[in-house]
C-alpha positions as CSV (number, residue, x, y, z in Angstrom):
1,M,100.9,88.4,117.9
2,A,99.0,88.0,114.6
3,N,99.9,86.4,111.6
4,R,101.1,88.7,108.8
5,G,101.2,88.0,105.4
6,M,103.2,89.7,102.6
7,A,101.5,91.4,98.9
8,K,105.0,91.9,96.9
9,V,105.0,92.3,93.8
10,Q,108.3,92.6,91.3
11,L,107.5,93.8,87.3
12,I,109.6,94.7,84.6
13,G,107.6,97.0,82.3
14,N,107.7,99.8,80.4
15,L,105.8,103.1,81.1
16,G,102.5,103.4,79.3
17,K,103.2,107.5,79.7
18,D,104.9,110.2,81.3
19,P,104.7,109.9,85.4
20,E,101.5,112.2,87.1
21,V,102.3,114.2,90.4
22,R,99.8,115.1,92.6
23,Y,99.6,116.9,96.2
24,S,97.2,115.9,98.6
25,Q,95.4,118.6,100.8
26,S,97.7,117.6,103.3
27,G,100.7,118.4,100.8
28,T,101.9,114.9,100.5
29,E,103.4,114.6,97.1
30,T,102.1,111.2,95.0
31,T,103.5,110.1,91.0
32,R,101.6,108.2,89.4
33,F,102.3,106.1,86.2
34,S,100.9,103.2,84.3
35,L,103.3,99.9,83.5
36,A,103.0,97.7,80.9
37,C,104.4,94.5,81.2
38,G,104.1,91.6,77.9
39,R,104.1,88.1,77.9
40,V,103.6,85.6,75.4
41,S,101.4,83.1,75.6
42,R,99.9,80.0,73.2
43,G,95.8,80.6,72.2
44,A,93.6,78.2,71.4
45,D,95.1,77.7,67.8
46,G,98.4,76.7,69.5
47,N,100.2,79.9,68.0
48,Q,102.1,82.4,70.0
49,V,100.1,85.3,71.2
50,E,101.7,88.4,73.1
51,E,99.4,89.7,75.8
52,T,100.1,93.3,77.8
53,D,99.4,93.8,81.3
54,W,98.7,96.8,82.6
55,F,99.5,97.7,86.3
56,N,98.6,101.6,87.9
57,C,101.4,102.4,90.2
58,T,102.0,105.2,92.9
59,A,105.2,106.4,94.8
60,F,105.7,108.8,97.4
61,G,107.8,111.6,98.3
62,N,111.8,111.6,97.1
63,Q,110.6,108.2,95.2
64,G,108.1,109.7,93.5
65,K,110.4,113.0,92.4
66,V,113.2,110.5,91.3
67,I,110.7,109.3,88.5
68,V,109.5,112.0,87.5
69,D,112.9,113.3,87.0
70,Y,114.6,109.9,85.1
71,L,111.7,108.2,83.4
72,K,109.2,109.0,80.7
73,K,106.8,107.1,78.7
74,G,108.7,103.8,77.2
75,S,111.1,103.7,79.5
76,R,111.6,100.2,80.8
77,V,111.8,99.5,84.8
78,Y,112.2,96.8,86.9
79,I,109.3,97.7,90.0
80,E,109.1,96.4,93.6
81,G,106.7,97.3,95.6
82,R,103.4,96.2,97.8
83,L,100.1,95.1,96.1
84,Q,97.3,97.3,97.5
85,I,93.6,96.7,96.9
86,R,91.1,99.8,97.1
87,Q,87.6,100.0,96.6
88,Y,85.8,103.2,95.2
89,D,82.7,104.6,93.9
90,D,82.6,105.6,90.3
91,K,80.6,108.5,88.6
92,D,78.0,107.0,88.3
93,G,78.0,105.4,91.9
94,V,78.6,101.9,90.9
95,R,81.2,100.2,93.3
96,R,84.5,99.2,91.7
97,T,87.8,97.9,92.2
98,S,91.0,98.7,91.6
99,A,94.7,96.7,92.6
100,D,97.7,99.4,92.5
101,V,101.2,99.2,93.0
102,I,102.4,101.1,95.9
103,V,106.5,101.7,94.7
104,N,108.8,100.4,97.4
105,D,112.3,100.3,94.9
106,V,112.5,101.6,91.0
107,Q,115.5,100.8,88.6
108,L,116.0,102.0,85.4
109,I,116.6,99.1,82.4
110,D,117.4,101.3,79.5
111,S,120.9,101.1,78.4
112,R,120.9,103.6,76.7
113,R,121.1,107.7,77.4
114,D,118.8,110.1,76.3
115,N,120.1,113.4,75.1
116,N,117.8,115.2,76.8
117,S,119.0,113.9,80.5
118,E,121.5,114.9,82.9
119,A,125.3,114.7,83.0
120,G,125.4,112.8,86.2
121,Y,122.2,109.9,85.3
122,S,123.9,106.8,83.4
123,G,120.7,104.8,82.8
124,G,119.3,106.9,80.1
125,G,115.5,106.9,79.5
126,G,115.3,106.8,75.9
127,S,112.4,106.1,73.3
128,Q,111.9,102.9,72.5
129,D,111.1,104.5,69.0
130,S,114.6,106.0,68.0
131,N,117.2,103.8,65.8
132,D,119.9,105.7,67.1
133,D,121.4,102.6,68.5
134,D,124.2,102.5,65.8
135,D,125.6,105.7,67.3
136,A,125.7,104.8,70.7
137,A,128.8,103.3,72.5
138,P,128.5,100.3,74.1
139,P,127.4,99.7,77.6
140,Q,131.4,99.5,79.7
141,P,131.6,96.8,81.9
142,A,131.9,97.6,85.8
143,R,134.9,97.3,87.3
144,R,135.5,96.1,90.5
145,P,137.1,98.7,93.6
146,N,140.2,96.7,93.2
147,Q,141.1,96.8,89.8
148,A,142.9,99.2,87.9
149,A,141.4,101.6,84.8
150,P,142.2,100.9,82.0
151,A,144.2,104.0,81.0
152,Q,146.8,103.0,84.2
153,Q,146.8,98.7,82.5
154,S,148.5,99.7,79.4
155,Q,151.6,101.3,80.9
156,G,153.5,98.3,79.8
157,R,153.2,96.0,82.7
158,R,150.9,92.9,82.2
159,P,147.5,93.8,83.8
160,Q,146.9,91.5,86.9
161,P,143.3,89.9,87.2
162,A,141.5,91.7,90.2
163,R,140.8,89.5,93.3
164,S,137.6,90.2,94.5
165,T,136.7,90.1,98.4
166,Y,134.6,86.9,97.8
167,E,137.5,84.5,96.7
168,E,139.5,85.8,99.5
169,D,136.4,85.1,102.5
170,A,136.1,81.3,100.5
171,E,139.7,80.8,102.5
172,D,137.8,81.3,105.6
173,I,135.1,79.2,104.8
174,P,134.6,75.6,107.5
175,F,133.6,73.3,104.8
């Protein structure tokens, strides 16, 4: 059996432009977008310098459809995928090398809803430029499945703390 390596990539950043959809000759849907990941480092003079790394990302099939439907320029996302190195000849005949991220998983990090988003979508894709944070409702904490909803708790009885399945299972641990 051959030794297998791993080329896994995890990125958090903002889309540099709206995702683009293309179709191959065989009909495969390919979605491409660029992702900007900022970082801070110290310059030669000792001062902090903000730098941005750009990554070309590619998603296929249903994953690409979701990206096109819910993400747009400026959307903050977590991307997980594999690194693919490819070589090609540019229009001048010069051999080029490109590193692309083939997307396996994408999660929206934006906490705001975009006014144009679909009703069932809770992540949002709001522009980073908007100043409407004052009107936005703060995100509500997620309830555990066995925790009562706030309306049920306000019926005159004192709410009991929810006991997670982890706490129940912790008693069965032999150490």
